[in-house]
N, C-alpha and C positions, 0 to 999 in steps of 0.2 A: 504494500500500500504506500503510495507516494503522493504527498500534497506539497504544494509550494509554500516556502516560508516557515518550515518546521526545523530544518537542519540548522544546528548551531544556536538555536534559541534556548532560553532558559525558562523552565516551568516550575511552579510550585503546585503540588497536588496534596491536599489534606485528606486524612482518613484513608491512607493508601497502602496500608500494610497487607491488605487482602481485598478480595472482591472487586467491585467496580473501580475503586481508586487505584488498585494495583494494575488492573487491566489498562487503564488510561496511561499510567506511568510507563508500562511496558511498551505500548504503541509509540509513545513519545520517544523513548530511548531507541527503539528500533528505527525510528525515522531520523535519528541523528540529533535529537535535542538532549540537553542536560536537564536532569530532574532532581528536585529536592522533594524527597518522599517523606511526608509527615504521617505519624500515627500516634495516638495517645499511648499505645502499648510499645514501649521501647524495643522489646524483643521482636515484635512484628515489623517495626520500622527498619531495624538493622538487618533482619533476615530478608525483607523485601528488597532492600538496596543491594545486598550481597547477591541475590538471585539475578537482579538486572545487570550488575557489574560483571558477573560471570559470562553472560551472553553478549553484553555490550560494554566493554571495558571503559571504566572511568566515566560512565554515563550518569551515575546516580549518587546522591548523598542522603543519608537518613537524618531525620530531625524528629526526635520524640517530644511530645508535649500536647497539651489540651488546646486544640484550635479554637475553642470558644472563649479563651481568656485573652485579654488585650495584651498582657505582658508576653505571652507565648507568641502571639501574632507578630508583634514588633521584633522579637528575637528571631523568629523564623525568616522574616524578610531581611533582617540584618545579616543573618547567616548566609542566605542565598546570595546577596550582593557581595559579601566578603569572599565567598568561595568561587563564585562564577562571574563576578564583575557586573552583573546586571540581572534584570528579571523581565521577561517578555509575556509570559502566560501565567494565568492563575486559574485553578479549578478548586473552589472551596467545596470539596466533596464530603467532608466530615459531617456526619449528622447522626441523630439518635431518634429512634422510633419508640415512643411510649404509648402503649394501648391503655385505654381507661374510659370508663363511663363518664360522659360529660357532667352528670349530676354529682359525681363523686371524685372528680379529678382534683388533686391537691395543688395549692400554690407552689409547693416545692417541686412537684413534677412539671408544672407549667414553666417555671423559671429554668429548669434543667433543659427542656426542649428548646425554649427560646434562646438561651445563651449559646448553645452550640450551633443550632440550625440557622439562626438569624444574626445574632451578634457576631458570631465567628465569621460568617460570610460577608457581612456588611463591612466590618473593620479590616478584614484582610483585603477585600477589594479596594477599600479606601487607601490603605497603605501602599498597595501595589500601584494604584493609579497615580499616586504622588511620585513614586519612583519612575514610572513610565514618562510622566510629564517632564520630570527632571532630566531624564535620559534623552527625550525628544524622539523616542522610538514608537513604531507601531506596536500595539499590544492587543491581546484578546483575553476575555474572561468568559468562562462558561460555568454557570451555576447549576446545581443539581436539584431540580424540582422533583416531581413525582406525579404519577397518575392520580394519586390521592390529593394533589394540589389542583386537579381539574374536575374530578368527580368526588362526591361525598362517599365516605366509608365509615361504617359503624365503629365507634370506640377510638377514632383517630381524629377528633376535632382539633386538638392543639397541634398535632403533627401536620394535619392537612392545612391548617392556617399558615404554618411556616413555609410549606412547599408552594402554596399559592403566592405568598409574599415574595418568594424568590423569583417567581415569574415577573412580578411587578418590578422588582429590583432591576432585573435585566432590562426592562423597558425604560425605566428612569435613567439608568446609567448609559444606555445607548443615546438617550437624548442629551445628557449632561456631558458625556465624555467623547462623543463622536468627533467634535472639533479637534480633539487631541489625538486622532487616529487610533482610538481605542474602541473595540467592539465589545458588546456585552450581550450574551445570549444564554439560554438555559435549555437543558434537556429534561424530559420528564419520563424517567424509566417506568415501565410497568413491572409486572411480576418477574423478578430476575433471580436466577438460582445462584446463590452465593453461600459462603460458609455460614453466614448468619441466618439466612432464610432456611437453610437445611436444618439448623438446630431448632428454629421456631416451629417448623412444620415438617415432620418426617417425610410425608408424601407430597412435599411442595411441588415438585416437578410434575407429578401425576395429576394433582388437583388443578393446577393452573394451566397445564397443557390442555385440559378439557374446557377451561373457561375462556381462553384466548381465541379470537376468531381464526388466527393462523395455526391453531392447534399445537402450539409448543410454548414452553416457558422461555423467557429471555435468558441470555448469557451475558456475563460482564463485557465480553468483547463486542456485543451488539451496541452497548452504550458507548464504549470506548471509541469505536469507529466514528460515531457521530460527533463525539467531542473533538477528536483529532481534526475532522473536517472543519468544524466551527472555529478552531484555533488557527487554521491555516489561512494563507492569503487567498486561496480559492474561495473562501467564504467571506472575503473582506467587505462585501456589499450586503451581507446578512447581519442585521443589527436589531437588537431588542426583541428577538423572537424566541419562542419556546417550541421545541420539537419533541413531540411524544415518541418514545421508542418502546412501544408496548404491544406489538403484534396486533394492533387494532382494538385493544381492550376499551379505550376511552370512546370509541365510536360504536361499539356493539357488544362489549363483553358482558359476562355474567359474574355473579358473586358466588363464593363457596356455598352459601346457603341454598343456591339454586340446584346443587347436586344432591341435596337431601331428598 
C-alpha cells in the first residue's frame, strides 16, 4: 500500500500497544514514517515498538503514559520532537468504553470516559497543531469516533457522547486549522475484532458477523487502511469528514438482541 506524503513523516499514535492503534502504527512504519507509539501499559508500548522495529528498523519509539492527562500529552509531544525533530501526524486513538445504565451511571465513571476520550484528544490535537504551525508544515489529524457516535446503543450514553463529539471536533478543526495546511478528519469503526473485544464477548466474531450487512466482523487493518489514506497527501482535499468503517452497520445493521 503506497500513498503520497507518508514516507519520512513523523506520527504520534495513542493507545497503540495493540488493536487498532497498533495496526495504524504498523501501516505507518511500513510506509516509511517514524512513529511514537503510546500506550498506558508500558509493557505493551515497549513490546509494540520492538515488534515494529524488528520489521522496520528504527521506525518506532515507545512512550508509556495516560493520554488523557495534560502532563502526559505535553511530555509525549516533547519526546516526539526531541527524538525525531518534528511531528506531522497525530491519531488520538486512546479511548475507554464504559457500559452503564444511564439512570445509574456515576460521576466518577463519567469523568473517566470524558478525560481520556475527549480531553486527551482535544489537548493532544491542540499541542500538535501548535507544533505544526511553528514548523510551517502540512499536517493531518485523524480522530477515532465510532458507530456508537452515529447511532444510539443501549448502556453506552456517555461513550456515545464522546464519539459523537469527536466527529464535531474534526469538523471544527478543519474549519479552524485549514488555513495552516492542517486537515482534521475522523473514522468511525464498527464492530472490530481486537484483543479487547475478544475478552468482552467470547463469540464476538460470530455474533457481529451475523449483524453486519457484509456478513463479517471488522479487522484492525480495515480501520488502519482508512486512517493511512486520510493522513496522506492523496486525501489532502478531504477535511472535516467522518468515514464509517463498519461493513455497512450504520446504514442497515442489527443489534445483538435481534439474534435472540
